[in-house]
N, C-alpha and C positions, 0 to 999 in steps of 0.2 A: 476462433478466428484471432484473438490476441495471441495465442500460443504460436499460430503460424507466422505472425509478425516477430516475434521473439527468436524463433528459430531463423528466420530470414537474417535477421540482424546478426545473429551469432555466426552462421555459416557461409554468408556472402559479404564480400567486400562492398564498400560504397560504390555506386554506379560510376564516379570518375575514375575508378581503379579498373574498371571493366574494359577491355577493348571494345570499340564500336558504340560505346554508350556515354551519355553526358549526365551531368547531375541536373535534376530538375530545378528550375529558378525559385520554386516555392520553398526550398530549404532555406532556413534561417541561419546564414553565416554571419559571423559579427564583422562589423565594418571596421577597417584599419583606420587607425589614426594617423594622419601624416603630420609631422612636426615641421616647423619652420627649418629649412636647412640653409638657404641663403642668407648672408647677413643683411642684403638689401631687403629681403622679405621680412626679416626680424625688424629692421629699422622701420619699414612702413607700418607694420603691425603696431609698433611703439607710438608712431606719430598720430595714427587713426585713434589709439587709445588716449592719447592726449588732446583729443578734440580737434586734429587738423584735418580737414576734409577736402581741401583744394590741393590737388597733386602738384600743380604748377609752383606753389608757394613752398611745398616740401621739397621738390627737386631743386629749386633755387638755393634753398638752406643746405641742402646736402651738398650740391656742386660748388657754391661759393663759399660757404663757411666752415665745411667739414672736410671735404676733399683737398688734398694739397695741390699746388700747382703741377700742370701737366709736365714740365720739365724738371721736376724734383727727381733726383738720383734714388735709386730703391733704398740704399743705406740711409738717406736723410729722411725717409717718408715717416710721418708720426703714426704710432700704432694706435689704432681706435678700438673700441670695444662696443660691438652690437650684441645685446643679449650677453651670451657667454662666449661669444665668438671675437677673436682678435683679428683686426684686418688692417692692411695697409690699402689706402684708398687715394687715387689721384685723377685729376681731370685729363680728358682726352677728347678726341673727336672720332666718330664712327660714320662709316657710309651706310645709309640706310637705302632702301628702295627708291625714294625720291630724291635725296640730297645728302650731303656731308652734314652731319647733325652732332650737337653736343652729346658728350657721354661721359661716363666715368669708367674707370677700371680698378678692380679691387684684387687683392691677393689675400687668401684667407689662411691664417695660421702658417703652417708648414708646407702648404701646397706650393709646386714650383712654378706655376703659370698664374698670370693675370686672367680674369674674367672681365669682359666689358659689357656695360649695360648703357644702351643710348635711352635719349631723353623719351623718345616714343615707347620704348619697351619699359621705361619706369612708370610712365602714364597708365600702360596697359595693366602691368602689375598692381599700381596703386588702386585702379577702379576696381578690378577684379577682388582685391582684399577688401576695399569698402563696401562692396556689395555682399561678400561673405559676412562680414562684421555687422551689417545692417540686418540680414537675414536672422544671424544667431541673436540679435537683441530683440527681434520682434517675436521669436518663439518663446511660448510660455516656459518658465523653469520649474 
């Protein structure tokens, strides 16, 4: 019986490479680790690690104390560092599904365009990361 399994493994490709078949979900595939890509995600993670759990206060700090004024010219923006990422960040407004809301826009490193994060998007990102961090801390190490 085990000889047949060895021969099958040697002569046949995995099911995912055969036409019309799919790999069974019972196989153990390693999970990919996703690293923080967004400087805003890195900032949120740092704040949670520092014991800040109220997203409104963290948002206020980011928008009022870290981000430059909305009319600041690009060449006059202050270069900030979140993790290992260099970022230009300034205040702005963004139309959400309900209303015009406070937002920030950031430009990462050599990227040619700015990305915008509204207040409600930031809150959602923060709550999601807080939930992940709490579930990680509750699991036995």
